[in-house]
N, C-alpha and C positions, 0 to 999 in steps of 0.2 A: 636829565638823561642825555647822553651825547647822541648825535645823529648816527654815529657808527653803531653804538649799542642798540639804539632804537631799531635801525634797519635790520640788523642780524637777528636780534631777539624776536622782533615781530615776525620776521620771515619764518623763523623756526617754529614759534608757537602757533602761528596761524595756519601752518600747513602749506604755505606758499613756497617753501623750499622745494618747493614742488619739483657756415658756414658763413673798406675794402672792395674792391671792385672786381668784376668779372667781365669777360668779353660777351657782348650781347648775343652774337650768333652762337658761340660755343655753349653758353649757359642755357639759351633757349632750347638748343638741341638736346643738351643733357637733361633738362627738366622734363622732356617728353619721353625719355628713354626708360622703359620698364626696369632694366637692370639698375639704372641710377636711382630710380625711386625706391627700389628694394634696398639699395645701399643706404640711402637717407633714412628709410624706415627703420633699418637695423640700428643706425646711429641714435635714433630717437627712441628705440625700443626700451632701453633702460630708462625708466621714467625720470622725469626731471626731479621729482621729489627724492628718489633714491640717489641721484647724482649729487644733489645738493647736500644730502646727509654725508655722503662719502667725502665731499669737498668742504665740509663745514669748517675745517681749520684754515681755509683759504690758502691751500698750497700753491706755490708758484709754478708756472710753466717753466720748462727747462730754459736756462740762459746759457749763452755760448761766449767764447772769447773772440777778440777781434780777428784772430787768425782764421776763424771759421766763417767769416763773412763771405757770402756768395759773390763771385766775380761779376755776375749779372743777376740783377733783380728786375725782371721785366715788369713794366707797368701793364696793367690789365684794366678792362672796362673803359670808362671814360678817361681820356688823356688830356683833354682841353675843353672844359664846359663851354657851351655856346651862349650861355646867359650873358647879355650885354653888361649887366652890373658886375658880374664876376670878371669878365674880360677887362673892364675898366679898372677894377681893383688890381688885377694882376699886372697891368701896365705900369702901375705906380709902386710895384713891390708890396702891395697890400698895406700901404701906409694909412689909408683911410678905412680899411676893413675893420669890422668889429664882430666879435662872437657874442651872440645874445644867449643869456641863460634865464629861462623863465618857466612859466607853467605853474604847477602846484608848489610854489616856493613863497617864503615870506619876504624875501629881499631880491627881486629880479634885478639883474644888472647886465651890462655889456662891457667887454674888455677889448682893447686894441691888441694887435699882435705883439707890440712892444710890451704892453702890460702883462700879457700872458708869459712872455719870455722872462719877465722880471720876477715871476713867482717861483717858488721852489720847484725844481725839475727832477725828473727821474729819467735815467738812461738805462736801456735794457737791450740786449742782443738776443733775439728770439727767431724761431723758425715760423715762416708764413706758409701755411698749407692751403693750397687752392683746391676747390672741389673738382677742378679739371684734371687733377692728378700730378701737378708739379708743386715743388716747394722751393723756398729760398730763405737764406738767413740774412737778416738785416739788423742794423742798430737804429734804435728809435729814441728820441729825446722829446719829452713834453711834460705837460702838467697832469697830475693825477686827477681823474674825473671826480673822485670822492672829495677832494679838497674843494673843488668848485661847488659841489652840491652842499657841502657843509657851510660854505660861505653864503650860499643862497638861502639856506634854511628850509629843508623839505617840510611840507605840510604832512600831517598824519596819514592822509589818504593817498599820498604819492606811492606808486608801486613800480613804475617803469620810467626809463629815461629814453626819449626819442631824439634821434639825431637827424636834423633836416639839412639837406645837402644842396649844392649849387648845380650838380650835374643832372642830366636827364638821359635816359636810355630808351625812350619811347613809351607810349601809353601803357599804363597798368589797367587792370580790369575795371577800375573805377574812373578811368579816363585821365588820371594824373600821370605825369611823366617824371617828376622829380624823385631822385633817389632818396631813400630814407632808411633808417635802421633803428633798432631798439634793443635794450637789454633790461633785465630786472635789476633791482637794487643790490642783489647779491653780487652780480658781476660788476655793477657800477662802482661799488666800493672795494673791489679787488685791487690790491696795490699795483698790479701790472696793467690795469686798465687806465690808459692815458690818452690824452689828446696830443698827438705828436706834431711838432713843427719842424723837426730836423730828422734827417736820415743819414746814417753813416757819417756823422759829424758835419754835415752840410745842411743849409736851409732846405726844407722839403721842396722838391721840384713840382711844377704843375702836374706833370704826368703821374706823379705819385700822390697827388691829393692836396697840394698847397692851397691855402696856408696851414690847414689843420686837418688831420685825419685821425680817426679812432683806431686804437689798438686795444683789442680785447683778446689777449693772447691765448686763452684756452678754448677759442672757437675758430671755425674755419674762415677762410679768406673773405667770403662774401659778407661777413659781419663787420669787416674792417672798413667802415664807411669813409670815403674820401670827401674833400671839399665841404667839411662841416661848417655850417653857417649859424646854426641855432641848436641849443640843447634845451629840451622841454621835458619837465617832469609831469607825468600824467598818471591817472588812476587806471585807465583802460586803453586798449589798443584797437578795439573793434570799430572805432569811429575815426581812425586815421588811415589815409590812403585806402588800400583795399581791405583793411581790417585785420591783416594777419601779422602785423608787426614789422614789415620791411618790404622793400621793393621786390626782391626775389621771393620772399615768402608769399606775397600776394600772387605770385605766379607758380606756386606749388612747392617751394622749398620749405623745409622745416624751420621753425623759428629758433629752436635751440640746436646749435651746431657744435656741441662740445666735442673736444678731442682730448 
């Protein structure tokens, strides 16, 4: 059985078909606003299960032409992580940096940026929708997450993929400060879910998440984790960070931010 077949069939039959950075001040303010919570609640109102059934054919998010690229795509959230190891890697152009892929996999591995760039790549021009109310169209090039997971060999109990990042935005409820995000296997194996190392035909800038950022195009901007350092396959999310599946989710945002 292929990993793709396993992931989709198991998700359907088991019933488990069941919002990238943001500015800290803006998002904290939004997360406390009743109207905003109502908006997020409505977005989550259509149950994840129903959404998964509607999207069972893995339709693509709309893609655009180069003429549609936004003249300005503002960086948001962290723009230069303070972590010393990250800063040292950035000073060398990330030549010694490696992405770790591990967790509930048969073959954990790590890859350098050069090795990632040597893998088959996908380029897509999509719209980034921020929960703060702005959007921008950008071109992203990177490696499909599903391909990395297939290479690692997911174990049968893997249900989610967690992205551990180098940036921090201040303590979460459990005292941690590192940004992290997660998706389920349905979104992990979507063809437009990539780990991007280039933007608009140029190497990804630090302000936009270099050397690697997640693009999960059918969800809002806070799901598009920047500065990805490690990809971990897990069975559950309640024992990671604040237990809600992501940095902003631990602060009250919904885990599923589908658009």
